[in-house]
N, C-alpha and C positions, 0 to 999 in steps of 0.2 A: 413501427419498423424503423430501425436506425438507418440513417442515410448519411452519405458523405457531407451533404450540405449542412445537416444538423450538427455535425461534430467538427466540421472543418473550420478551424480558426488558426490563422498563422500566428507566429510568435509575436509579430508586430501588433496584432489586435488585442492580445492578452496583456493586461496590465497587472502584473504579479509583483508581490513583494515577498522577500524571504521571510519565513516564519522564524522568529527568535525563540530561543529556549524559554524565555520568561513567559511567552504566550502559551506554551504547552501545559495542559493540566498535569499536575504531579501525581497522577494515579492512573493505572492502566485502563480501567473501564472508561473513565472520563476522557482519556486521550483517544481511545478507539472511536468514541462518539464524536469528539471534537474534530477528528481528521476527515470526517465525511464532508465533502465540499471543498476540501483543500486540494493542493496539487503536488504531484511529484514531477520534478523537472530534471532532465539529464542532458547536459550539453556534450555532444559527441562531435568528432571531426566532420561528420556529415550535416550537422546542424543541431537544432534544439528539438528534443523529444519531450513531450509533455502530456500528462493526463490528469484529469480531475478525479479524485478519490470518491468512489461511490459505494464501497463495501470494505469493511474491516472485520477482524476478529481479535478479541482481547485474550491474552494469556497472562493473567495476573500472578503475583507472587504466590507460591504454594500450589499452583494449578498442576495437577498430575499430567495434563496433556501438554504442558509447556516444556520447551527444551531446557529451561533453567531449573526444573524440578530436581534434577540430580546434583545440583550444585555447579559451581563454576569449573569449566574445563577449557582447554585450548580452543575447542571448536565453538563453544557458545559464549566465549568471553565478552563479545560485543553486547550481549544482553545485559551484562552487569555494569555497562557504562551508564553515565547519567542520561536522562531522557533525551531523545532526539538524535541518536546515532543509528546507523544502519546495521542490521544483523542480516546477513545473507548466507543462506545455506543451500546445498544441493540435495534435492529430494527425489525419491522414486527412480533414481538412476538416470533422470532425464531433464530435470527442471531446476532452475534457481528460484528461490522465493525471497522476497524482500519484506523485512520486518523493521519496526522502529522500536528501539529500546524505550522503556516507559516509566522507569522509577528513578530513585536516587542512585548514585554510584554505589556498587556493591550489592544492590538488590536486583536479582535476576527476574526480568519480566519483559514482555514485548507485545506489540500490536502487528499482526500480519496484514499487509495490504492485499486484499483479495481481488479487487477489480477497479479499473479506471475507465473513465470516459475519454477517449482520445481527443486531444485538443490541438496539438501542434506536432509537425513532423510526421504526418500520417503516411506519406509515401515511403519514407524511410522505415517506419514501423512495418508496413506491408512487405517491404523487401526483407527485413529481418525475420518476419514470421513466415514468409513464403505464402502469403494469403492476402486476398483483397476483400475478405469478409469483414467489413468494418466492425460489426457488432462483436465479432470474436477476436479482434486484435488484442484486446487487453482485458477480456472477461475471464477471470481466473488468475490465480497468483503466478503460475508458471508462464502463462502466455504474456502477462504484462511485463515480467522481468525480461523475457526474450525480446519483446517489442521495444523496450527501453534500453536494451543493451546492458542490463544489470547482471553481474556475476560476482565471483568471489573477490575480484579486485576492489569492489566497493564495500566489502565487509569491514565494519568498524568506522566508516567515514562519518564525519559530523554533518548531519542533514540540516543544521540550523546555521545559515550564513550564505556565503557566496561561492561555495564549491561547485564543481561540475554536476554533482548529484545533490539535490536539496529539496526541502519542502517549501511550499509557497502558498500564498493566499491572494485571491482577487477581491477580498473584502465583502463578498456576498454570502448570505446565509444559504444553506442547503434547503432542499425541499423536506417534506416530512420524513423522519427517520424511523425505520422499523427495527425490530430486534428479534433474534431467533437463536436457536441452538447453533453451534458451530458445525462445519461440514467436514466429514471424513475422519472423525476421531472416535475413539472408543473409551478413553478415560475422561472422567468428568464431563461426559457428553450431554448431560441434562442442563448444563448451565447456559443461560441466555446471554452469551457474550459475543454474538455476531451482530453487527450494525450495518444497515444499508439504506440507501436513499429509495424510498418507496416510488414505484412506477418508473424507475430509470431502466432502460433496456439493456444497459451494460452490466447490470448486476448479475452475478453468477448464481448457481443453485437452482433448485426446483421451484416450480410455481407454488407449491405447498409452503415452502419456507419464506416466500416473498410476498405474502398476502398483505 
């Protein structure tokens, strides 16, 4: 069972360094796996909101389920930036979803951040989510974007560096990484492009997918 004690680390206790672009694998599948155990950090007026990535999905070039499949448009332009930029879109009429562009400039592809383990700014995340269920604050892509205050204003921002929204690392290796089909898609649904930290209670999806 997830508890506040297990996840409660204030920003002073976390020793994080920004992820440089050169550290990011230059291929979508590899990046999706690499991001497990890394962090998403968002500095907002209320303080630092931070979560450790425990689940991702890859949408590589040519993937019929990816937003880049139709070619570059005004909406998906951030997916065609060089790896390490944010692609944020509004889904289901209710939620923003955070993705990371994953290839070279002009090649459309991305990695969806599906779940985080909350690590800093938990009280503010609870306020933004209107919930004190720690396990559910950032378990799922819509929930995590709401908890971190991510919306279309962050679409296209560079996540590699010292911006207010960025990727970071604590230098530690993740636990065992599992792989499965992606969640909630119908095109190219057989592909094993979802990655997650085995046994982590903040991973989304059914028990069948998380064995």
